[in-house]
N, C-alpha and C positions, 0 to 999 in steps of 0.2 A: 308688871308694867306700871309706869307712873304717868298719871294724867293730871293736867292743871285744869281746875274748874273754879269759877267764882260763885260762891254761895252767900246768901244773905241770912244772917242770924237774927232772930228776934227772941229776946229773953233767953239767950244762950242756946237756942235751938234753930236748926236749918234742915229743911227737907228737900230731897232731890230724887229724880228718877234715875235708876241705874239699870242698864241693859248689859248683860254678859253674853258672850258668844262661844267661848271655848269650853269644852267639857273638861272640868277640873275641880279640885277642891281648893278653895282659896280663903285667905283672911284679908278682909277689906279694912284698910286703915286710912285715916285722913291726917294731913299735916298742914298747919297754917304756914303759908309761905313768908309771913312776916319774919323779921330778923329774930324776934323773940317768940316765934310761933310755937304753938303747942302741937302735940302729936297724939296718936292713939296707942297707948301702951298695950302690951300683951294682956290678955284677959278682957279687954274692952273692944277688941277688933271683931268685925262681923264675919263669922265663918259661913261660907256659902258653898254648897255642893251643887255644881252646875251640871245638869243632865242635858242630853241632846234633845233637839227639837224633833218634830215628826219627820219620818223618812221622806226625803224630797227627790232624790235621784239615785241612779245606779252608776257605778263604775265597773267596767268589765276589764279584767286583766288576764294575761296568759302569755304564751310564746308569740313572737312576732313573725314566725315562719311555720309553715305546715305543708306537708306533702298531700296531694289529692288522694282521698281514700283512707287516710289515716286519721287518728283522733288525738286530741290533746285535752287536758283538763283546763277548764277556764273557771275563773272565780268572779262571781257577781257580789259586789259589796254595796249595801245601802248606806247612804249618807243623808244627814239633814241639810238644810239650806246653807249651813255655815261650815260645811265640809267635815263635820264630826261624824264618825261612824255611828250608825243608828243601832246600838247594841241591843236594844229591846225589840228590834225588828226580827222576829223569830216565827217559825212555823211554816206551814205549806202555803206557797203562793203560786198562782198560775201566771207564768211569765211567758211572754212572746218574744222570740229572738228574731233578729233581722240583720241585714247588712252583708249577707253572702248569697250568691246566686246558685241555682241548680247547675249541674254540669251541662255542656252542650247536648242538644237533643238529636244530634246526627253525628255519625252514622247510626248510633244505637239510641235507645231511650235515655232520657236524662235521669240523673240521680240527685235527689234533694239533699241539701245540708241538714244536719240533725243535731239536736242536743238531747241527751238522755234525761228522762224524767226521774222522779225520786226513786222509782222501782227499777231503773235501768233500761226502760223501753225508749228506743230512739224515736224522737218526735221531730217532724219536719219543721224548719223555720216557718214563721208567720202563723203557726198553729200553737195555741197556748199549751204550755207544758208545765206540770206541777213540779216544783222543786222545793226543797226544804232549807229554810234559812235558820242559822244558829248564830246569835249575837250579831245579826246583820250581814252574815256571810253565807253564801252557798257556792259549792264547787261541783261542777258537773262535766261529763265528757262530751266533747263536741267533735263532729266529723264534717269535713269540708271536701268538695269534689271538683269545684270549678277553678281553673287557673285564673287568678285575679288578685287584686288587692282588696281584701274583704275588710269591712269596718263593722265589727260586731257590736250590736246594741241590744239591750234588754228593756222590755216595757211591761209594766203591770198597772193598768189604769192610768192615773196621772203621773206615775213614777216612770221615768224613762232615762235614757243615757244621753246626756246633753253634749253638744259641741259649743263650748264657750270660747270667746275670744282668747286666743293664745293657749287654749287647752281643750283637748278632745278626750272625753271620758270613754269613748268607744275603744275596742281592742282592734288595732290595725294589724292585719296578717297578710303577708305575701305568700300566696298559695302556689306551690310548684307542681308540675305534672308528675304523675306516678311513673312506674317503670314502663318501658316500651311493651305494647301488648299486641297490636295488630296493624296491618296495612289496610288502606282503602284505595282502590283504583277508580279514577274518574276520567271521563272523556265522552266523546260522542257515542250514541247508541246505534248509529248506522255508519257503514263504511263500504266503499267500493273496492272489490278485489284488485290488488296491485297498487292501490293508493295508500298513503300514510296518513295517520292522524297523530296529534300530540296527546299523550295520556299523562295524567298526574298521579304519582304515588305519594301518599301521606302516611306517616307513622303516627299512631295514636296510643295513648295510655288506655287503661281499661274504662276510663270515664269520658272518652271522646275528646280529651284535650290533645291538641297536637303536641307530639313529643319533640319539642324544639331542640333538645340536646342530641337528637339523632342526626348527625351531620358528618360530612366527609364522604369519601368514596366507599360504597358498599357493593358487595357482590350479590346479585339477585338472579334467580332462575324463574323464567316465566313459563306458564302452561295455560291450557284452556282453549287454544286454537289449533287446528289441524293443518297439515300441508295441503296444498291443492291436489286434486286428483292426479294420479300418475299415468293416466292414459287419456287421450292418444299420445301426449308428450310427457316428458319428465315432470315430476312434481316440483313445487316451489315451497320452501318452508316459510312460515311466518317468522317475523323478526321484531325485536325491540332493540333500538339503538344499534341496528345493524347485525345483531347476534341472534341466531336461530333460537326459537323456543326450545327449552330443554337443556340449553347450554348457559353457563353462568355469564352474566354481563355486568360490567362495572358502571355504576351510576353515582353521581356526586350529589348527595343530599345537602340542602341548606335549610337549617331550622326545621328539620323533619319532613321536607318536601322536595321532590324532584319532578321535572317534566321532561319527557323524552318522546321520540318518534316510534310509532308502532306500525308495521306493515302486515296486512293480512291478505291471503290469496284464495282461500277456499270459501265458497258460498255455504254459509251455515250460520247458526246462532252461536257465536263464540262466547265463552264465559271466562274472561281473562283473570288469572290470579298470578301471584308471585310469592316467592319465599326467599328469606335470607338464611334459611336453615334453622331458624328459631321462631320467628314470627312469619305469618302468612296473611294473604288477603282472601283466604277461603270463605270468610263470612261476608266479604264486601267486594265481590268480583265485579268487573265491568262487563255487562252484557252488550254484545255488539251483533247486530244483524248485518251480515256481509252479503252484498248483492254482487252479481256478476259484472265484469267489466264490459267494454264495447265488444260486440261480436267480432271475432278475429279470423276464424276458419270454420270450414265444414268438414264433417267426417261422414262417409257413406259406408253403410254396412249391408250385408246380405249374404247369399249363399256363394261359396267359392267356386262352384261348378254350375254350368247351365247348358242345356241342349239347344242348338240353333233352332230358332223359330218358336221356342217356348218362352214364357215370361216367368219372372220371379218378382217378388216384392222387395224393394230396396228401401232403406231408411236413411234419410239425410238429417243430420243434427248440426246445429250451429253452436260453436263454443267460443268462449273468450280466450285470451292469450294464456290463461292459466288452467285450461281444460275444464272449466265450469260450463255446464250447459247454459246457453244464453236464452233463458226462458222468456226474456222480453222480445225475442225475435219471433214476432207473430204476424199473422195475416198473409195476404197473397204476395208472393215473391216471384220475380221473373228470373229463371235460372237457365243457363246453357250448359248442356252436358257434352262431354268429350271423352275420348279414350277407347272407344270401340269403333271398328271399321265397317264400312259398307260391305255386304256380301259380294262375291265375284259376280259379274254380269256376263253370262254366256248365253248366246241365242239358243233356244227361243225364250229363256227366262231372264228377265231384267234383274239388275242388282237391287238389293233391299237394304235400306238404311236401318241402323239400330234406333230404337225409339224409347222415350221415357214419357209415360202418361199420354201416349199416342202422338208425341211430337218428336221429329227426327233429331238425333244428336246434331249439335251445331246450330240449332234453331231455338230461340227462347221459348221456354214453356213455363206456364204459370202454375205454381204449387202453393197450397195454403198451409202455412206453418202454424202449429199450436204449441206454445211454450217451447219454441226452439226446435221442434221435431215435425217431420212430415214423412209419411210412408206412401209410396206409389209403385206403380208397375213398370218394369223395364223388360 
């Protein structure tokens, strides 16, 4: 490079301060810009070996894309304040890495990003890890787990990875989700028999990132809920998207997620899961406490034979429309019984009416139900 300076000579001598910035070996010469100016011939030029200044910052380099759960080798290079590689920066240094987040902490526990230390032990980000520099350069294996745009920086004391106007010395990485691993089913944890609720199925990778490439129509089979009781009436099967549990139903996923209607009919604690034949929701089921619907009918049970004038105990149970015992049918209820005739009335003996709990058929009698059931004398 050539620079113009004005120097003042006294008795043939001029002194000036010279500052150099680039690491190189150079020969400094001077040339008088006058028409008959003199110059510095070979042998009289100043030979200068320029070395780098103290290490001032790190630059982190590597691949700009990475799949969650995989590793790549990244390189940390130390530079002086003038962008010269600090080749004398060597040995073990405790470096703290930052700029990448742990994987989501739901449905499963989070996984921290790591960089291997000098012995190959994975160390979590924000925890100092000892790495070895040689001629200002250290290369280590880094694993990332969260789907994000990570900006990897390295810091050791006052030396860090700067973001300068028009230039970012951090390593920017687009982290993609890993392979499809499992479903999670979410929705309400309570439901009334015969009613529907919307449930959401989400496909995740092994690190709790939503598998956004799981899209389009997928065939799933649901399980974990039972048909309603099959007595006194026929049973009703639980359904998802109108298809009975145990049969394949087609659902259209968008970016790893689908929401659809689920109908349950049996009073129970249902543990809803699904499978596409490869992945399942077995570790992330939806637990639903199903309660009975509105009381719909009564069933009376007892002995099928009886001698006139003798009593038997009969049991009356209240059910919802799906044969679930209506356990919420409690307290004193006024019932009218029918279906049995008065005995013949021939002199001198009067006719006798059938009774329940001492009250004649056709006349209201009060019975106390407990959890949908009462037993009384007839």
